Biopython code that builds the backbone (N, CA, C, O; Angstrom):
import numpy as np
from Bio.PDB.StructureBuilder import StructureBuilder

atoms = [
    (1, "MET", "N", (0.816, -1.191, 0.000)),
    (1, "MET", "CA", (0.000, 0.000, 0.000)),
    (1, "MET", "C", (0.864, 1.263, 0.000)),
    (1, "MET", "O", (0.555, 2.227, -0.700)),
    (2, "LYS", "N", (1.940, 1.259, 0.779)),
    (2, "LYS", "CA", (2.789, 2.435, 0.865)),
    (2, "LYS", "C", (3.522, 2.703, -0.454)),
    (2, "LYS", "O", (3.777, 3.853, -0.813)),
    (3, "VAL", "N", (3.851, 1.634, -1.162)),
    (3, "VAL", "CA", (4.553, 1.781, -2.436)),
    (3, "VAL", "C", (3.686, 2.528, -3.442)),
    (3, "VAL", "O", (4.201, 3.329, -4.223)),
    (4, "ASN", "N", (2.392, 2.283, -3.435)),
    (4, "ASN", "CA", (1.492, 2.983, -4.357)),
    (4, "ASN", "C", (1.479, 4.477, -4.095)),
    (4, "ASN", "O", (1.474, 5.277, -5.031)),
    (5, "ASN", "N", (1.474, 4.860, -2.817)),
    (5, "ASN", "CA", (1.486, 6.288, -2.475)),
    (5, "ASN", "C", (2.773, 6.951, -2.942)),
    (5, "ASN", "O", (2.746, 8.059, -3.478)),
    (6, "GLU", "N", (3.899, 6.277, -2.739)),
    (6, "GLU", "CA", (5.177, 6.845, -3.164)),
    (6, "GLU", "C", (5.269, 6.909, -4.687)),
    (6, "GLU", "O", (5.822, 7.860, -5.240)),
    (7, "MET", "N", (4.733, 5.908, -5.351)),
    (7, "MET", "CA", (4.755, 5.910, -6.805)),
    (7, "MET", "C", (3.934, 7.079, -7.354)),
    (7, "MET", "O", (4.338, 7.718, -8.326)),
    (8, "VAL", "N", (2.806, 7.354, -6.745)),
    (8, "VAL", "CA", (1.983, 8.483, -7.164)),
    (8, "VAL", "C", (2.716, 9.797, -6.912)),
    (8, "VAL", "O", (2.674, 10.701, -7.746)),
    (9, "LEU", "N", (3.387, 9.908, -5.767)),
    (9, "LEU", "CA", (4.119, 11.128, -5.430)),
    (9, "LEU", "C", (5.232, 11.399, -6.438)),
    (9, "LEU", "O", (5.354, 12.515, -6.944)),
    (10, "PHE", "N", (6.041, 10.387, -6.729)),
    (10, "PHE", "CA", (7.152, 10.589, -7.652)),
    (10, "PHE", "C", (6.671, 10.805, -9.088)),
    (10, "PHE", "O", (7.286, 11.559, -9.841)),
    (11, "THR", "N", (5.595, 10.158, -9.460)),
    (11, "THR", "CA", (5.036, 10.378, -10.799)),
    (11, "THR", "C", (4.521, 11.808, -10.928)),
    (11, "THR", "O", (4.762, 12.472, -11.936)),
    (12, "ALA", "N", (3.817, 12.273, -9.913)),
    (12, "ALA", "CA", (3.305, 13.647, -9.939)),
    (12, "ALA", "C", (4.444, 14.658, -9.931)),
    (12, "ALA", "O", (4.379, 15.677, -10.619)),
    (13, "ALA", "N", (5.493, 14.377, -9.151)),
    (13, "ALA", "CA", (6.636, 15.290, -9.109)),
    (13, "ALA", "C", (7.337, 15.347, -10.457)),
    (13, "ALA", "O", (7.711, 16.426, -10.918)),
    (14, "GLY", "N", (7.518, 14.201, -11.088)),
    (14, "GLY", "CA", (8.143, 14.185, -12.407)),
    (14, "GLY", "C", (7.290, 14.871, -13.459)),
    (14, "GLY", "O", (7.805, 15.585, -14.320)),
    (15, "PHE", "N", (5.985, 14.652, -13.386)),
    (15, "PHE", "CA", (5.079, 15.302, -14.333)),
    (15, "PHE", "C", (5.108, 16.816, -14.157)),
    (15, "PHE", "O", (5.133, 17.553, -15.143)),
    (16, "LEU", "N", (5.106, 17.284, -12.912)),
    (16, "LEU", "CA", (5.163, 18.725, -12.657)),
    (16, "LEU", "C", (6.473, 19.309, -13.160)),
    (16, "LEU", "O", (6.483, 20.365, -13.793)),
    (17, "GLY", "N", (7.586, 18.622, -12.879)),
    (17, "GLY", "CA", (8.882, 19.114, -13.343)),
    (17, "GLY", "C", (8.961, 19.217, -14.852)),
    (17, "GLY", "O", (9.452, 20.213, -15.383)),
    (18, "LYS", "N", (8.479, 18.189, -15.553)),
    (18, "LYS", "CA", (8.503, 18.227, -17.016)),
    (18, "LYS", "C", (7.548, 19.276, -17.579)),
    (18, "LYS", "O", (7.871, 19.939, -18.565)),
    (19, "SER", "N", (6.376, 19.433, -16.963)),
    (19, "SER", "CA", (5.436, 20.436, -17.473)),
    (19, "SER", "C", (5.982, 21.843, -17.263)),
    (19, "SER", "O", (5.764, 22.715, -18.104)),
    (20, "LEU", "N", (6.686, 22.080, -16.163)),
    (20, "LEU", "CA", (7.311, 23.387, -15.963)),
    (20, "LEU", "C", (8.451, 23.604, -16.950)),
    (20, "LEU", "O", (8.685, 24.723, -17.408)),
    (21, "GLU", "N", (9.151, 22.531, -17.271)),
    (21, "GLU", "CA", (10.221, 22.643, -18.263)),
    (21, "GLU", "C", (9.649, 22.999, -19.636)),
    (21, "GLU", "O", (10.197, 23.858, -20.327)),
    (22, "PHE", "N", (8.566, 22.356, -20.031)),
    (22, "PHE", "CA", (7.931, 22.658, -21.318)),
    (22, "PHE", "C", (7.317, 24.051, -21.334)),
    (22, "PHE", "O", (7.208, 24.671, -22.392)),
    (23, "ALA", "N", (6.913, 24.548, -20.163)),
    (23, "ALA", "CA", (6.303, 25.877, -20.085)),
    (23, "ALA", "C", (7.340, 27.000, -20.132)),
    (23, "ALA", "O", (6.978, 28.170, -20.251)),
    (24, "GLY", "N", (8.617, 26.653, -20.041)),
    (24, "GLY", "CA", (9.657, 27.676, -20.113)),
    (24, "GLY", "C", (10.162, 28.160, -18.774)),
    (24, "GLY", "O", (10.940, 29.112, -18.712)),
    (25, "VAL", "N", (9.740, 27.530, -17.717)),
    (25, "VAL", "CA", (10.182, 27.938, -16.382)),
    (25, "VAL", "C", (11.663, 27.630, -16.189)),
    (25, "VAL", "O", (12.332, 28.269, -15.377)),
    (26, "SER", "N", (12.179, 26.648, -16.939)),
    (26, "SER", "CA", (13.590, 26.284, -16.796)),
    (26, "SER", "C", (14.526, 27.418, -17.214)),
    (26, "SER", "O", (15.705, 27.413, -16.859)),
    (27, "LYS", "N", (14.010, 28.379, -17.959)),
    (27, "LYS", "CA", (14.820, 29.541, -18.324)),
    (27, "LYS", "C", (14.712, 30.651, -17.282)),
    (27, "LYS", "O", (15.588, 31.512, -17.199)),
    (28, "ILE", "N", (13.648, 30.633, -16.491)),
    (28, "ILE", "CA", (13.414, 31.691, -15.503)),
    (28, "ILE", "C", (14.099, 31.378, -14.169)),
    (28, "ILE", "O", (14.659, 32.274, -13.537)),
    (29, "ILE", "N", (14.058, 30.128, -13.742)),
    (29, "ILE", "CA", (14.594, 29.763, -12.422)),
    (29, "ILE", "C", (16.080, 30.097, -12.285)),
    (29, "ILE", "O", (16.457, 30.666, -11.261)),
    (30, "PRO", "N", (16.954, 29.778, -13.255)),
    (30, "PRO", "CA", (18.361, 30.177, -13.086)),
    (30, "PRO", "C", (18.565, 31.687, -12.984)),
    (30, "PRO", "O", (19.532, 32.138, -12.371)),
    (31, "GLN", "N", (17.674, 32.462, -13.572)),
    (31, "GLN", "CA", (17.796, 33.918, -13.472)),
    (31, "GLN", "C", (17.450, 34.414, -12.069)),
    (31, "GLN", "O", (17.889, 35.491, -11.667)),
    (32, "LEU", "N", (16.671, 33.640, -11.331)),
    (32, "LEU", "CA", (16.317, 34.021, -9.963)),
    (32, "LEU", "C", (17.458, 33.770, -8.978)),
    (32, "LEU", "O", (17.495, 34.352, -7.894)),
    (33, "ILE", "N", (18.382, 32.902, -9.367)),
    (33, "ILE", "CA", (19.537, 32.610, -8.516)),
    (33, "ILE", "C", (20.600, 33.666, -8.799)),
    (33, "ILE", "O", (20.982, 33.857, -9.953)),
    (34, "PRO", "N", (21.083, 34.352, -7.771)),
    (34, "PRO", "CA", (22.096, 35.396, -7.996)),
    (34, "PRO", "C", (23.338, 34.833, -8.693)),
    (34, "PRO", "O", (23.791, 33.735, -8.371)),
    (35, "SER", "N", (23.881, 35.585, -9.642)),
    (35, "SER", "CA", (25.015, 35.092, -10.434)),
    (35, "SER", "C", (26.275, 34.928, -9.587)),
    (35, "SER", "O", (27.076, 34.033, -9.855)),
    (36, "TRP", "N", (26.466, 35.766, -8.580)),
    (36, "TRP", "CA", (27.656, 35.651, -7.746)),
    (36, "TRP", "C", (27.642, 34.380, -6.904)),
    (36, "TRP", "O", (28.684, 33.932, -6.425)),
    (37, "LEU", "N", (26.455, 33.803, -6.728)),
    (37, "LEU", "CA", (26.322, 32.619, -5.885)),
    (37, "LEU", "C", (26.957, 31.394, -6.526)),
    (37, "LEU", "O", (27.354, 30.468, -5.819)),
    (38, "SER", "N", (27.061, 31.372, -7.857)),
    (38, "SER", "CA", (27.640, 30.207, -8.533)),
    (38, "SER", "C", (29.137, 30.071, -8.269)),
    (38, "SER", "O", (29.712, 29.011, -8.514)),
    (39, "GLN", "N", (29.766, 31.120, -7.777)),
    (39, "GLN", "CA", (31.191, 31.055, -7.448)),
    (39, "GLN", "C", (31.424, 30.369, -6.110)),
    (39, "GLN", "O", (32.511, 29.844, -5.866)),
    (40, "TYR", "N", (30.433, 30.366, -5.255)),
    (40, "TYR", "CA", (30.539, 29.786, -3.925)),
    (40, "TYR", "C", (29.650, 28.543, -3.869)),
    (40, "TYR", "O", (28.442, 28.634, -3.648)),
    (41, "HIS", "N", (30.267, 27.394, -4.072)),
    (41, "HIS", "CA", (29.513, 26.156, -4.220)),
    (41, "HIS", "C", (28.747, 25.794, -2.959)),
    (41, "HIS", "O", (27.594, 25.367, -3.029)),
    (42, "PHE", "N", (29.382, 25.964, -1.812)),
    (42, "PHE", "CA", (28.716, 25.621, -0.561)),
    (42, "PHE", "C", (27.493, 26.506, -0.347)),
    (42, "PHE", "O", (26.443, 26.019, 0.073)),
    (43, "LEU", "N", (27.617, 27.789, -0.628)),
    (43, "LEU", "CA", (26.482, 28.696, -0.489)),
    (43, "LEU", "C", (25.385, 28.392, -1.508)),
    (43, "LEU", "O", (24.201, 28.568, -1.222)),
    (44, "SER", "N", (25.784, 27.935, -2.699)),
    (44, "SER", "CA", (24.785, 27.547, -3.703)),
    (44, "SER", "C", (23.941, 26.387, -3.209)),
    (44, "SER", "O", (22.719, 26.386, -3.360)),
    (45, "ILE", "N", (24.599, 25.405, -2.622)),
    (45, "ILE", "CA", (23.877, 24.253, -2.088)),
    (45, "ILE", "C", (22.962, 24.673, -0.949)),
    (45, "ILE", "O", (21.816, 24.229, -0.873)),
    (46, "LEU", "N", (23.464, 25.530, -0.061)),
    (46, "LEU", "CA", (22.627, 26.016, 1.039)),
    (46, "LEU", "C", (21.431, 26.817, 0.530)),
    (46, "LEU", "O", (20.333, 26.716, 1.076)),
    (47, "PHE", "N", (21.647, 27.604, -0.510)),
    (47, "PHE", "CA", (20.570, 28.394, -1.087)),
    (47, "PHE", "C", (19.476, 27.504, -1.664)),
    (47, "PHE", "O", (18.290, 27.757, -1.455)),
    (48, "LEU", "N", (19.876, 26.461, -2.393)),
    (48, "LEU", "CA", (18.890, 25.541, -2.953)),
    (48, "LEU", "C", (18.153, 24.772, -1.854)),
    (48, "LEU", "O", (16.955, 24.514, -1.966)),
    (49, "MET", "N", (18.877, 24.409, -0.797)),
    (49, "MET", "CA", (18.223, 23.742, 0.334)),
    (49, "MET", "C", (17.225, 24.679, 1.014)),
    (49, "MET", "O", (16.146, 24.256, 1.430)),
    (50, "LEU", "N", (17.594, 25.947, 1.123)),
    (50, "LEU", "CA", (16.697, 26.929, 1.730)),
    (50, "LEU", "C", (15.433, 27.103, 0.896)),
    (50, "LEU", "O", (14.338, 27.240, 1.441)),
    (51, "ILE", "N", (15.586, 27.098, -0.415)),
    (51, "ILE", "CA", (14.407, 27.185, -1.294)),
    (51, "ILE", "C", (13.479, 26.002, -1.057)),
    (51, "ILE", "O", (12.264, 26.167, -0.950)),
    (52, "ILE", "N", (14.060, 24.802, -0.975)),
    (52, "ILE", "CA", (13.245, 23.605, -0.767)),
    (52, "ILE", "C", (12.528, 23.666, 0.581)),
    (52, "ILE", "O", (11.354, 23.307, 0.674)),
    (53, "VAL", "N", (13.222, 24.114, 1.617)),
    (53, "VAL", "CA", (12.603, 24.203, 2.951)),
    (53, "VAL", "C", (11.494, 25.248, 2.971)),
    (53, "VAL", "O", (10.418, 24.998, 3.513)),
    (54, "LEU", "N", (11.748, 26.415, 2.386)),
    (54, "LEU", "CA", (10.736, 27.473, 2.405)),
    (54, "LEU", "C", (9.490, 27.090, 1.620)),
    (54, "LEU", "O", (8.370, 27.376, 2.041)),
    (55, "VAL", "N", (9.690, 26.444, 0.483)),
    (55, "VAL", "CA", (8.535, 26.009, -0.295)),
    (55, "VAL", "C", (7.784, 24.896, 0.437)),
    (55, "VAL", "O", (6.558, 24.822, 0.361)),
    (56, "SER", "N", (8.516, 24.031, 1.145)),
    (56, "SER", "CA", (7.834, 22.963, 1.890)),
    (56, "SER", "C", (7.029, 23.515, 3.059)),
    (56, "SER", "O", (6.060, 22.890, 3.490)),
    (57, "LEU", "N", (7.411, 24.657, 3.567)),
    (57, "LEU", "CA", (6.625, 25.286, 4.635)),
    (57, "LEU", "C", (5.277, 25.774, 4.130)),
    (57, "LEU", "O", (4.351, 25.968, 4.917)),
    (58, "THR", "N", (5.161, 25.972, 2.829)),
    (58, "THR", "CA", (3.877, 26.377, 2.258)),
    (58, "THR", "C", (2.963, 25.191, 1.993)),
    (58, "THR", "O", (1.801, 25.369, 1.629)),
    (59, "GLY", "N", (3.490, 23.963, 2.178)),
    (59, "GLY", "CA", (2.662, 22.782, 2.021)),
    (59, "GLY", "C", (2.992, 21.927, 0.819)),
    (59, "GLY", "O", (2.352, 20.898, 0.604)),
    (60, "ILE", "N", (3.978, 22.325, 0.026)),
    (60, "ILE", "CA", (4.380, 21.539, -1.139)),
    (60, "ILE", "C", (5.469, 20.569, -0.704)),
    (60, "ILE", "O", (6.427, 20.968, -0.042)),
    (61, "HIS", "N", (5.331, 19.312, -1.066)),
    (61, "HIS", "CA", (6.265, 18.266, -0.640)),
    (61, "HIS", "C", (7.673, 18.566, -1.147)),
    (61, "HIS", "O", (7.829, 18.999, -2.289)),
    (62, "PRO", "N", (8.705, 18.346, -0.321)),
    (62, "PRO", "CA", (10.083, 18.627, -0.748)),
    (62, "PRO", "C", (10.525, 17.834, -1.974)),
    (62, "PRO", "O", (11.361, 18.312, -2.742)),
    (63, "VAL", "N", (9.983, 16.637, -2.174)),
    (63, "VAL", "CA", (10.336, 15.859, -3.358)),
    (63, "VAL", "C", (9.861, 16.574, -4.617)),
    (63, "VAL", "O", (10.547, 16.562, -5.639)),
    (64, "VAL", "N", (8.698, 17.191, -4.544)),
    (64, "VAL", "CA", (8.166, 17.920, -5.697)),
    (64, "VAL", "C", (9.054, 19.121, -6.009)),
    (64, "VAL", "O", (9.392, 19.359, -7.169)),
    (65, "THR", "N", (9.430, 19.872, -4.986)),
    (65, "THR", "CA", (10.287, 21.038, -5.192)),
    (65, "THR", "C", (11.657, 20.626, -5.705)),
    (65, "THR", "O", (12.184, 21.235, -6.636)),
    (66, "GLY", "N", (12.234, 19.595, -5.101)),
    (66, "GLY", "CA", (13.557, 19.136, -5.516)),
    (66, "GLY", "C", (13.575, 18.649, -6.945)),
    (66, "GLY", "O", (14.483, 18.982, -7.707)),
    (67, "SER", "N", (12.574, 17.859, -7.318)),
    (67, "SER", "CA", (12.552, 17.359, -8.696)),
    (67, "SER", "C", (12.261, 18.476, -9.690)),
    (67, "SER", "O", (12.734, 18.436, -10.826)),
    (68, "THR", "N", (11.492, 19.464, -9.271)),
    (68, "THR", "CA", (11.250, 20.614, -10.134)),
    (68, "THR", "C", (12.529, 21.402, -10.354)),
    (68, "THR", "O", (12.822, 21.812, -11.477)),
    (69, "LEU", "N", (13.293, 21.616, -9.292)),
    (69, "LEU", "CA", (14.552, 22.343, -9.425)),
    (69, "LEU", "C", (15.550, 21.561, -10.279)),
    (69, "LEU", "O", (16.248, 22.136, -11.115)),
    (70, "VAL", "N", (15.611, 20.260, -10.064)),
    (70, "VAL", "CA", (16.539, 19.439, -10.847)),
    (70, "VAL", "C", (16.159, 19.458, -12.325)),
    (70, "VAL", "O", (17.029, 19.518, -13.194)),
    (71, "GLY", "N", (14.875, 19.407, -12.600)),
    (71, "GLY", "CA", (14.439, 19.434, -13.986)),
    (71, "GLY", "C", (14.542, 20.795, -14.630)),
    (71, "GLY", "O", (14.676, 20.901, -15.849)),
    (72, "ALA", "N", (14.481, 21.836, -13.827)),
    (72, "ALA", "CA", (14.432, 23.181, -14.383)),
    (72, "ALA", "C", (15.797, 23.847, -14.497)),
    (72, "ALA", "O", (15.992, 24.699, -15.364)),
    (73, "ILE", "N", (16.731, 23.482, -13.655)),
    (73, "ILE", "CA", (18.035, 24.149, -13.659)),
    (73, "ILE", "C", (18.982, 23.400, -14.590)),
    (73, "ILE", "O", (19.190, 22.195, -14.449)),
    (74, "ASP", "N", (19.543, 24.124, -15.528)),
    (74, "ASP", "CA", (20.548, 23.563, -16.419)),
    (74, "ASP", "C", (21.856, 23.450, -15.635)),
    (74, "ASP", "O", (22.303, 24.444, -15.063)),
    (75, "PRO", "N", (22.483, 22.271, -15.591)),
    (75, "PRO", "CA", (23.711, 22.115, -14.804)),
    (75, "PRO", "C", (24.826, 23.070, -15.222)),
    (75, "PRO", "O", (25.631, 23.479, -14.385)),
    (76, "LEU", "N", (24.884, 23.425, -16.485)),
    (76, "LEU", "CA", (25.937, 24.344, -16.921)),
    (76, "LEU", "C", (25.702, 25.766, -16.434)),
    (76, "LEU", "O", (26.647, 26.545, -16.316)),
    (77, "SER", "N", (24.438, 26.114, -16.149)),
    (77, "SER", "CA", (24.166, 27.470, -15.683)),
    (77, "SER", "C", (24.616, 27.676, -14.240)),
    (77, "SER", "O", (24.793, 28.814, -13.806)),
    (78, "VAL", "N", (24.801, 26.600, -13.501)),
    (78, "VAL", "CA", (25.271, 26.732, -12.113)),
    (78, "VAL", "C", (26.674, 26.151, -11.949)),
    (78, "VAL", "O", (27.096, 25.826, -10.840)),
    (79, "ASN", "N", (27.383, 26.025, -13.060)),
    (79, "ASN", "CA", (28.768, 25.550, -13.067)),
    (79, "ASN", "C", (28.918, 24.176, -12.429)),
    (79, "ASN", "O", (29.868, 23.945, -11.680)),
    (80, "ALA", "N", (28.004, 23.268, -12.711)),
    (80, "ALA", "CA", (28.067, 21.928, -12.129)),
    (80, "ALA", "C", (29.306, 21.171, -12.589)),
    (80, "ALA", "O", (29.835, 20.342, -11.849)),
    (81, "ARG", "N", (29.770, 21.446, -13.799)),
    (81, "ARG", "CA", (30.971, 20.769, -14.289)),
    (81, "ARG", "C", (32.181, 21.160, -13.449)),
    (81, "ARG", "O", (33.024, 20.316, -13.145)),
    (82, "ILE", "N", (32.272, 22.428, -13.075)),
    (82, "ILE", "CA", (33.394, 22.888, -12.253)),
    (82, "ILE", "C", (33.316, 22.263, -10.864)),
    (82, "ILE", "O", (34.339, 21.874, -10.300)),
    (83, "ILE", "N", (32.119, 22.164, -10.316)),
    (83, "ILE", "CA", (31.943, 21.571, -8.995)),
    (83, "ILE", "C", (32.387, 20.109, -9.017)),
    (83, "ILE", "O", (33.055, 19.649, -8.091)),
    (84, "CYS", "N", (32.021, 19.380, -10.066)),
    (84, "CYS", "CA", (32.399, 17.968, -10.169)),
    (84, "CYS", "C", (33.902, 17.808, -10.292)),
    (84, "CYS", "O", (34.477, 16.891, -9.706)),
    (85, "ARG", "N", (34.543, 18.683, -11.044)),
    (85, "ARG", "CA", (35.994, 18.576, -11.203)),
    (85, "ARG", "C", (36.716, 18.871, -9.896)),
    (85, "ARG", "O", (37.655, 18.163, -9.533)),
    (86, "GLN", "N", (36.289, 19.903, -9.192)),
    (86, "GLN", "CA", (36.997, 20.309, -7.989)),
    (86, "GLN", "C", (36.789, 19.355, -6.831)),
    (86, "GLN", "O", (37.721, 19.085, -6.073)),
    (87, "HIS", "N", (35.582, 18.844, -6.688)),
    (87, "HIS", "CA", (35.265, 18.077, -5.487)),
    (87, "HIS", "C", (35.193, 16.581, -5.717)),
    (87, "HIS", "O", (35.417, 15.805, -4.788)),
    (88, "LEU", "N", (34.886, 16.161, -6.935)),
    (88, "LEU", "CA", (34.723, 14.737, -7.205)),
    (88, "LEU", "C", (35.805, 14.178, -8.116)),
    (88, "LEU", "O", (35.923, 12.960, -8.251)),
    (89, "GLY", "N", (36.591, 15.037, -8.738)),
    (89, "GLY", "CA", (37.673, 14.595, -9.582)),
    (89, "GLY", "C", (37.269, 14.177, -10.979)),
    (89, "GLY", "O", (38.045, 13.506, -11.660)),
    (90, "PHE", "N", (36.074, 14.550, -11.433)),
    (90, "PHE", "CA", (35.626, 14.187, -12.801)),
    (90, "PHE", "C", (36.170, 15.177, -13.795)),
    (90, "PHE", "O", (35.913, 15.055, -14.993)),
]
sb = StructureBuilder()
sb.init_structure("model")
sb.init_model(0)
sb.init_chain("A")
sb.init_seg("    ")
for serial, (resi, resn, name, xyz) in enumerate(atoms, 1):
    if name == "N":
        sb.init_residue(resn, " ", resi, " ")
    sb.init_atom(name, np.array(xyz, "f"), 0.0, 1.0, " ", f" {name:<3s}", serial, name[0])
structure = sb.get_structure()
């Protein structure tokens, strides 16, 4: 029974993320993140966590917010390649 609830949650989160991507929100969300923040990786992570927490306080499940952010943010716009090289060795 619990698996069905989780499956519905993740399906809805994925559907919301993709629909926001098709609607063009993926171009707006990176503009809302301050450009200087991409230089400070730790602060970038804290900022994204703060967004997830604040949105969850309004009643939206954190999985929905997280999957929306993952689907909407282009990794190159937040220098994800640089983060992987510096911290993970890729």
